[in-house]
C-alpha positions as CSV (number, residue, x, y, z in Angstrom):
1,X,0.5,0.3,0.0
2,X,1.2,3.6,-1.0
3,X,2.5,5.8,1.6
4,X,-0.4,8.8,0.5
5,X,-3.3,5.9,0.5
6,X,-2.4,5.4,4.8
7,X,-2.4,8.7,5.0
8,X,-5.8,9.4,3.5
9,X,-7.2,7.1,5.9
10,X,-5.2,8.8,8.9
11,X,-6.0,12.0,7.7
12,X,-10.3,10.8,7.3
13,X,-10.2,10.2,11.0
14,X,-8.7,12.9,12.2
15,X,-11.2,15.7,9.8
16,X,-14.3,13.5,10.8
17,X,-13.1,13.9,14.2
18,X,-12.6,17.0,13.8
19,X,-16.0,18.3,12.1
20,X,-18.0,16.4,14.5
21,X,-17.5,19.1,17.4
22,X,-19.2,22.1,14.8
23,X,-21.6,22.3,15.0
24,X,-23.1,22.1,11.5
25,X,-27.5,23.0,12.1
26,X,-26.6,25.8,13.6
27,X,-25.1,27.2,10.8
28,X,-28.1,27.2,8.3
29,X,-31.2,27.7,8.2
30,X,-35.1,25.3,9.4
31,X,-35.6,22.6,7.4
32,X,-32.9,22.6,5.3
33,X,-30.5,19.6,6.6
34,X,-29.8,17.9,3.7
35,X,-27.4,21.2,2.4
36,X,-26.6,21.4,5.4
37,X,-24.8,17.4,4.8
38,X,-24.0,17.8,1.3
39,X,-21.7,21.2,3.4
40,X,-20.9,19.1,5.7
41,X,-19.6,16.5,2.6
42,X,-18.1,18.3,0.6
43,X,-16.1,20.9,3.7
44,X,-15.4,16.7,5.3
45,X,-13.5,16.6,1.1
46,X,-11.8,19.5,0.9
47,X,-9.9,19.4,4.2
48,X,-9.0,15.5,3.1
49,X,-7.4,16.3,-0.1
50,X,-5.5,19.3,1.3
51,X,-4.5,18.3,4.1
52,X,-3.2,14.9,2.6
53,X,-1.5,16.6,0.0
54,X,0.2,19.6,2.8
55,X,1.8,15.9,4.9
56,X,2.7,14.2,1.5
57,X,4.7,16.7,-0.1
58,X,6.1,17.6,2.8
59,X,6.9,13.6,3.3
60,X,8.2,13.8,-0.2
61,X,10.9,16.8,0.0
62,X,11.9,15.0,3.3
63,X,12.7,11.6,1.2
64,X,14.8,14.2,-1.5
65,X,16.6,16.4,1.8
């Protein structure tokens, strides 16, 4: 298994755990449950992607040096 996949798994758990502490429903209007879920989903995906690529780039640059 590639190092990047391992980083994706670890970061996914951490991002979902950290986003669980935010009350997303308080930000949205009443009865907008699906919009809040879609927002939460895309926010989680984008954070997972950004953090994983940042960590992987740091890992790659450490190997080159």
